[in-house]
Structure formats: structure tokens, C-alpha cells
C-alpha positions as CSV (number, residue, x, y, z in Angstrom):
1,R,94.3,222.1,170.9
2,R,91.8,219.3,171.4
3,Y,92.6,217.2,168.3
4,I,96.1,216.3,166.9
5,R,96.7,214.1,163.9
6,R,99.4,211.6,164.7
7,A,101.3,209.0,162.6
8,A,102.0,206.0,164.9
9,F,104.6,203.5,163.8
10,D,104.7,199.9,165.1
11,V,107.9,198.1,164.1
12,G,107.1,194.6,165.1
13,S,109.1,191.4,164.8
14,G,107.0,190.2,161.8
15,A,105.5,193.3,160.3
16,T,105.9,197.1,160.2
17,K,102.8,199.2,160.5
18,I,101.6,202.8,160.3
19,L,98.4,204.2,161.7
20,I,97.4,207.8,161.1
21,A,94.7,209.0,163.4
22,D,93.0,212.1,164.9
23,V,93.5,211.9,168.6
24,D,91.3,213.6,171.2
25,M,93.7,215.0,173.8
26,Y,90.9,215.9,176.3
27,A,88.8,212.7,176.0
28,G,89.6,211.5,179.5
29,P,92.5,210.3,181.6
30,L,94.2,209.2,178.4
31,P,94.0,210.6,174.9
32,L,91.5,208.7,172.6
33,V,91.8,207.8,169.0
34,K,88.6,209.3,167.5
35,E,89.1,208.5,163.8
36,I,91.6,206.4,161.9
37,V,92.5,208.3,158.7
38,F,94.9,205.7,157.2
39,Q,96.6,202.5,158.1
40,K,99.0,200.1,156.3
41,K,101.1,197.0,157.1
42,V,104.2,195.7,155.3
43,S,105.5,192.2,156.3
44,I,109.2,192.5,157.2
45,L,110.3,189.4,159.2
46,M,112.8,191.0,161.6
47,S,112.8,188.2,164.1
48,E,113.3,185.5,161.5
49,D,116.2,187.5,160.0
50,L,117.8,187.6,163.4
51,H,117.5,183.8,163.9
52,K,118.8,183.1,160.4
53,G,121.9,185.0,161.2
54,D,124.0,184.9,164.4
55,G,121.0,185.7,166.6
56,K,122.6,189.0,167.6
57,A,122.3,191.4,164.7
58,F,120.0,192.2,161.8
59,S,121.3,191.8,158.2
60,D,122.1,194.9,156.2
61,A,119.5,193.8,153.6
62,I,116.6,193.8,156.0
63,L,117.6,197.1,157.6
64,H,117.6,198.7,154.2
65,E,114.1,197.3,153.5
66,L,112.9,198.5,156.8
67,M,114.3,202.0,156.3
68,E,112.8,202.4,152.9
69,T,109.4,201.3,154.3
70,L,109.6,203.8,157.1
71,K,110.5,206.6,154.7
72,E,107.5,205.7,152.5
73,F,105.3,205.7,155.6
74,K,106.6,209.1,156.6
75,R,105.8,210.5,153.1
76,I,102.3,209.1,153.4
77,G,101.9,210.6,156.8
78,E,102.9,214.1,155.6
79,A,100.5,213.8,152.6
80,E,97.7,212.9,155.1
81,G,98.5,216.0,157.2
82,A,100.0,214.2,160.2
83,E,101.7,216.6,162.7
84,Q,103.6,214.2,164.9
85,F,105.6,211.0,163.9
86,A,106.5,208.5,166.6
87,G,106.4,204.8,167.4
88,A,107.7,201.7,169.0
89,A,110.2,198.9,168.1
90,T,109.5,195.7,169.9
91,A,110.9,192.2,170.6
92,A,113.4,191.8,167.7
93,F,114.9,195.2,168.4
94,R,115.3,194.3,172.1
95,K,117.7,191.6,171.0
96,A,119.6,193.1,168.1
97,T,122.9,194.7,168.9
98,N,122.7,197.0,165.8
99,G,119.1,198.1,166.6
100,P,119.9,201.2,168.6
101,Q,122.2,202.6,165.9
102,F,119.6,202.0,163.2
103,L,117.0,203.9,165.3
104,K,119.3,206.9,165.4
105,Q,119.2,206.9,161.6
106,V,115.4,206.7,161.7
107,Q,115.2,209.6,164.2
108,A,117.2,211.6,161.7
109,E,114.4,211.1,159.2
110,G,112.0,212.8,161.6
111,I,110.4,209.6,163.2
112,D,110.8,209.4,166.9
113,L,111.1,205.6,167.2
114,K,111.9,204.0,170.5
115,I,112.7,200.5,171.6
116,I,110.1,199.7,174.3
117,S,110.2,197.1,177.1
118,Q,107.9,194.1,176.9
119,E,106.0,195.5,179.9
120,Q,105.3,198.6,177.8
121,E,104.3,196.4,174.9
122,G,101.7,194.7,177.1
123,T,100.2,198.0,178.2
124,I,99.8,199.4,174.6
125,G,98.4,196.0,173.6
126,F,95.7,196.4,176.3
127,L,94.9,199.9,175.1
128,T,94.7,198.7,171.5
129,A,92.3,195.9,172.5
130,S,90.2,198.2,174.7
131,H,89.9,200.6,171.8
132,A,88.9,197.8,169.4
133,C,86.3,196.4,171.9
134,P,84.5,199.4,173.5
135,E,81.6,197.1,174.4
136,I,83.8,195.1,176.8
137,A,84.5,196.7,180.2
138,N,88.2,196.9,180.9
139,T,87.8,194.8,184.0
140,D,86.3,192.0,181.8
141,L,89.0,192.2,179.1
142,V,92.1,190.0,178.7
143,A,94.2,191.3,175.9
144,W,96.5,188.8,174.1
145,D,99.1,190.2,171.7
146,S,101.2,187.6,170.0
147,G,103.8,188.6,167.4
148,G,106.9,187.2,165.8
149,G,109.2,187.5,168.8
150,S,107.1,187.6,172.0
151,L,103.6,187.4,173.5
152,Q,101.9,189.5,176.1
153,I,98.7,188.7,177.9
154,T,97.4,191.7,179.9
155,S,94.4,192.4,182.1
156,V,93.3,194.5,185.1
157,E,94.1,192.9,188.4
158,I,93.2,194.7,191.7
159,G,92.8,198.0,189.9
160,A,96.1,197.9,188.0
161,L,97.3,196.4,184.7
162,C,99.2,193.2,185.0
163,S,100.9,191.2,182.2
164,W,102.2,187.7,181.6
165,L,105.2,188.2,179.3
166,R,106.9,185.4,177.3
167,T,109.7,185.7,174.8
168,V,108.1,183.3,172.4
169,G,106.4,184.3,169.2
170,S,105.6,182.8,165.8
171,S,109.2,183.2,164.5
172,I,110.5,181.5,167.6
173,A,108.0,178.7,167.2
174,T,109.0,178.3,163.5
175,S,112.7,178.1,164.3
176,L,112.0,175.6,167.1
177,L,110.1,173.4,164.7
178,V,112.8,173.5,162.0
179,E,115.8,173.2,164.3
180,Q,114.7,171.2,167.4
181,V,112.0,169.0,165.9
182,Q,113.1,168.5,162.3
183,A,116.8,168.8,163.1
184,K,117.5,171.2,160.2
185,N,119.2,174.5,159.8
186,F,116.7,177.4,159.9
187,K,118.9,179.5,157.6
188,D,119.1,176.8,154.9
189,C,115.5,175.6,155.5
190,P,113.2,178.5,156.4
191,S,110.0,176.5,155.8
192,P,109.1,173.4,157.8
193,N,106.4,172.4,155.4
194,P,105.0,169.8,155.0
195,V,104.7,169.3,158.8
196,S,103.6,165.9,160.1
197,V,101.2,165.4,162.9
198,P,103.9,163.9,165.2
199,Q,106.1,166.9,164.4
200,A,103.3,169.3,165.4
201,Q,102.8,167.3,168.6
202,A,106.6,167.5,169.3
203,L,106.4,171.3,168.8
204,V,103.7,171.5,171.5
205,R,106.1,169.8,173.9
206,E,109.0,172.2,173.0
207,L,106.7,175.2,173.4
208,R,105.4,174.1,176.7
209,K,109.0,174.0,178.0
210,A,109.8,177.4,176.5
211,I,106.6,179.1,177.8
212,G,106.3,177.6,181.3
213,Q,103.5,177.9,183.7
214,P,101.2,181.0,183.9
215,P,100.7,183.1,187.1
216,E,97.8,182.1,189.2
217,W,96.0,185.5,188.8
218,L,95.8,185.0,185.1
219,A,94.7,181.4,185.2
220,N,91.9,182.5,187.5
221,K,91.0,185.5,185.4
222,V,90.4,183.7,182.1
223,E,88.0,181.3,183.9
224,A,86.0,184.1,185.6
225,P,82.4,184.7,184.5
226,G,82.0,187.5,181.9
227,V,85.6,187.7,181.0
228,T,86.5,187.8,177.2
229,V,90.0,186.9,175.9
230,V,90.6,189.1,172.9
231,G,93.4,188.4,170.4
232,I,94.7,191.4,168.6
233,G,96.9,191.6,165.5
234,T,97.1,192.2,161.8
235,D,95.6,190.1,159.0
236,T,98.4,187.5,159.3
237,S,98.3,187.2,163.1
238,I,97.9,183.8,164.8
239,F,94.3,184.9,165.7
240,C,93.3,186.0,162.2
241,L,94.7,182.7,160.9
242,A,92.7,180.6,163.3
243,S,89.6,182.8,162.7
244,Q,89.9,182.4,159.0
245,L,90.3,178.7,159.2
246,A,87.3,178.3,161.6
247,A,85.2,180.8,159.6
248,K,84.2,182.6,162.8
249,D,85.4,185.6,164.9
250,E,85.4,183.7,168.2
251,F,87.1,180.3,168.0
252,S,87.7,177.5,170.5
253,K,90.7,175.3,171.3
254,A,89.0,172.5,169.4
255,D,88.8,174.8,166.3
256,V,92.5,175.5,166.5
257,L,93.3,171.7,166.9
258,E,91.2,171.0,163.9
259,G,93.1,173.7,162.0
260,I,96.4,172.1,162.9
261,E,95.3,168.7,161.8
262,N,94.1,170.1,158.4
263,M,97.2,172.2,157.8
264,C,99.6,169.3,158.6
265,G,100.9,167.6,155.4
266,K,100.4,170.6,153.2
267,T,103.3,172.1,151.2
268,D,104.0,175.8,150.9
269,L,102.4,175.8,147.4
270,Q,99.2,174.2,148.7
271,L,98.9,176.8,151.5
272,R,99.5,179.7,149.0
273,L,96.6,178.4,147.0
274,M,94.1,178.7,149.9
275,E,92.1,181.6,148.6
276,D,89.8,181.8,151.6
277,T,92.7,182.0,154.1
278,H,94.8,185.1,153.5
279,A,97.1,184.5,156.5
280,A,98.1,181.1,155.0
281,Q,98.6,182.6,151.5
282,A,100.8,185.4,152.8
283,Q,103.0,183.4,155.1
284,P,102.7,179.7,154.4
285,H,105.9,178.7,156.1
286,N,104.7,179.6,159.6
287,V,101.1,178.4,159.4
288,V,101.5,175.3,161.5
289,P,103.9,176.9,164.1
290,K,101.4,179.8,164.6
291,L,98.5,177.4,165.2
292,V,100.5,175.2,167.5
293,L,101.7,178.2,169.5
294,L,98.1,179.4,169.8
295,Y,96.8,176.0,170.8
296,T,99.6,175.5,173.4
297,V,98.9,178.8,175.2
298,M,95.2,178.2,175.2
299,D,95.8,174.8,176.7
300,I,98.2,176.0,179.3
301,L,95.8,178.7,180.4
302,R,92.7,176.6,179.9
303,I,91.2,179.3,177.7
304,N,87.9,178.1,176.2
305,T,87.5,180.7,173.4
306,V,89.4,183.7,171.9
307,L,87.7,186.6,170.2
308,N,89.8,187.7,167.2
309,K,89.9,191.5,166.7
310,Q,91.9,192.5,163.6
311,T,94.0,195.6,164.4
312,N,96.9,197.3,162.6
313,G,99.3,196.1,165.2
314,N,99.4,198.3,168.3
315,G,99.1,201.5,166.4
316,A,96.0,202.7,168.3
317,G,97.6,202.0,171.7
318,I,100.8,203.9,170.6
319,A,98.8,206.9,169.4
320,M,97.1,207.1,172.8
321,T,100.2,206.7,175.0
322,R,101.7,210.0,176.1
323,E,105.3,208.7,176.5
324,F,105.7,208.5,172.8
325,W,104.7,212.0,171.9
326,P,106.0,215.6,172.5
């Protein structure tokens, strides 16, 4: 059969997503998402739950929440006529000791969910960005996927996909700000707000140490003529946040810096009341950490601008990757 309706699950460190799509199995070297039938995201902060505990295992409460969400997504998929149910669990599950046992329970519900490596995450992120930006040649595309627990920047180098992989995401940045910069306990104080400008500057220094220096190939790639750096993610991603604050799809490092300065000093309540900035309303506690992480990586790589492409996580890339499916 040429077309198969798939339900792709993306269990990220900050949100769990489903994408139901008709996939063309004969489109080319890889299957291609032809039409997205349904997509939804639920914010479940898996990485933050891990860091608020012992750093080794998820709490029972968040696993219950996740299971109920996945069951509901499965019911939606069945109602929409999906024939196959599979997906990926990412950074937080790579760390949690009770993650594999939980996934066995998920598989018993008929969802073939796998813990994937960060290298695989970079690849499906590139496929998702390529699908979202058909007007950009793969050789001119740099795909940046930044979640709660990790970031992947992937591009084509000498005919093959290469990724720069860091175990730093928005949840990590938030915990660094609370614990290292503000000297508080993240479990007792989950929000750093209001954040002062000197605290934001200190977080830049902490993140620089955590991220390190990029590979030469990537530093050269982002400066090459005709290359576009595309940031992918949901409506609460670091890229959507910066895009909403700058009121434009393609934003500069200066735009991000201005956003940091404007967000510093604001309380959670003030951020929740920002009607034109959904990402701030939805997750006020990590607004400044997200922006500082974005600014720091752009500065390290000397990235001039990033094009925000809102996607439902990496659902499209998962739906097109053969390793997930029967």
C-alpha cells in the first residue's frame, strides 16, 4: 500500500505530543508525510520532575499523568483511523532509571515507544525541519532542536548528516539559574522569577561552561552564504518564545537580548498576563532561562538570525523514520 495513516508520539522532556498523518511510503528514499490529520501537545515537564527529585527517577505522579495522556492520545488515534502507533522518548528518559519499565507498560497499551539516542534525535529533528521548510535545500539547512533536556543542531556535511549534541535544555538552564546563580533549592523554588539582569548575565556564564565550544564544521556552516538556521518546536519552544517577543518569524541575536532585558524583573503573574506571548503565559517560570539559553548558543556559534518554524515536536520526523515502524 502506498499510504498508511500513522500516529507518531513524541515524548519530550517538556511536552508530550501526538501527530496523526497519512504517510506516502513510495515518495522517495524516505517515506513522506503527505497530510497531517491531527496533532496535539500536552505540557508534561519530565526533565524538571527529574531534577526536583533525586535526578535519577521520575515521580509516580508524573508517570501517571504521562500514561493517562498517552492513553487519551491512543484513543484519538483510533478514532482518526490510525493503523500504526509508535514513537520516541528522549532526553529525560535517557536519564531516568524507571523509564524503561514504564515504557513496557506503554507498549502493553499498543504504543511502540522507544528511548532513542541523542544522535537519532538529531536526525529526526533534521527530517522535521526539512519537512517544515521544503523551500530550503537540505544542503542549506541547519536544523536546531532545543527541548527541556537537550539540544541538537544538525546539518549535511560532506554528504552525510552531522550533529552537535549537548545535554543542555530549558529545564537544565532553569535549574542552573535557581541553584547555581540564585543559590536556592529547585524543588522548593521552581521559579526563578523575578530574575535580575546580573543573574541573567551569570546564567550566560554558567551555560557557556556547560555547553562548551562547537565543532569547526558547524561554526563554518552557519556562516556560509545561503544557509538558514531553522529552530523547530512547539508553541512554547525557545524559538516560538523569541519569535513572539520580537513579533517576527526570523529573529536576530539582538532581538533575543532585548527580550531578555524586557523579561528580567517580571514576576510569574506579570508574565502570565502577557496576552500576546503565549509561550510566556503558558510557562512563565522558564521564560528568562529559555531566552538566555537561546542567546548563549547563538553567541557561541555566531549565528546572526534564526528562522522559527512551529512544529508539533518531531512528530513528522518520527512518522517518516522507518526504524520506528513495523
